C-alpha positions as CSV (number, residue, x, y, z in Angstrom):
1,M,113.2,-69.8,137.0
2,D,111.1,-68.1,139.6
3,G,112.0,-65.1,141.7
4,K,112.7,-61.4,141.7
5,L,116.0,-61.3,139.9
6,P,116.4,-62.1,136.1
7,Y,118.3,-65.2,135.2
8,S,121.6,-65.4,133.4
9,V,122.8,-67.9,130.7
10,I,126.1,-69.7,130.5
11,N,126.0,-71.5,127.2
12,C,129.1,-73.2,126.0
13,F,129.6,-74.8,122.6
14,D,128.5,-78.5,123.0
15,E,128.9,-81.6,125.1
16,N,132.2,-82.3,123.3
17,H,133.6,-78.9,124.1
18,I,132.7,-78.3,127.8
19,V,134.2,-75.4,129.6
20,D,135.6,-76.5,133.0
21,R,136.7,-74.4,136.0
22,F,136.2,-70.8,135.4
23,S,135.3,-68.0,137.8
24,L,133.1,-64.9,137.7
25,E,133.8,-61.9,139.9
26,N,131.6,-59.1,141.2
27,I,128.3,-60.3,139.7
28,I,125.7,-57.7,140.4
29,V,122.1,-58.2,139.2
30,S,119.6,-55.4,139.6
31,G,121.8,-53.8,142.3
32,T,122.1,-57.1,144.3
33,R,125.6,-58.7,144.6
34,I,125.4,-62.4,143.9
35,K,127.6,-64.2,146.5
36,N,127.0,-67.9,145.7
37,M,125.6,-70.2,143.0
38,D,122.4,-70.7,145.0
39,D,121.6,-67.0,144.6
40,F,122.8,-66.9,141.0
41,K,119.8,-67.8,138.9
42,V,121.6,-69.3,135.9
43,F,120.8,-71.6,133.0
44,N,124.1,-73.5,132.6
45,Q,124.7,-75.6,129.6
46,F,128.1,-77.4,129.0
47,A,130.0,-75.6,131.8
48,R,131.3,-77.2,134.9
49,N,132.8,-76.0,138.2
50,V,131.7,-72.3,137.9
51,I,133.1,-70.3,140.8
52,L,131.7,-67.0,142.0
53,R,134.1,-64.6,143.7
């Protein structure tokens, strides 16, 4: 994951216990507010439909 900001990790239990449809609010990384998933450098494992607000 390239770029200026560090990356985050969403790591749920396993493929049989997927987390679906959850939201994150007011994500600020190094003073920068993350407004969409394209700007949110994230390693996502076993989570679907993550919404940023």
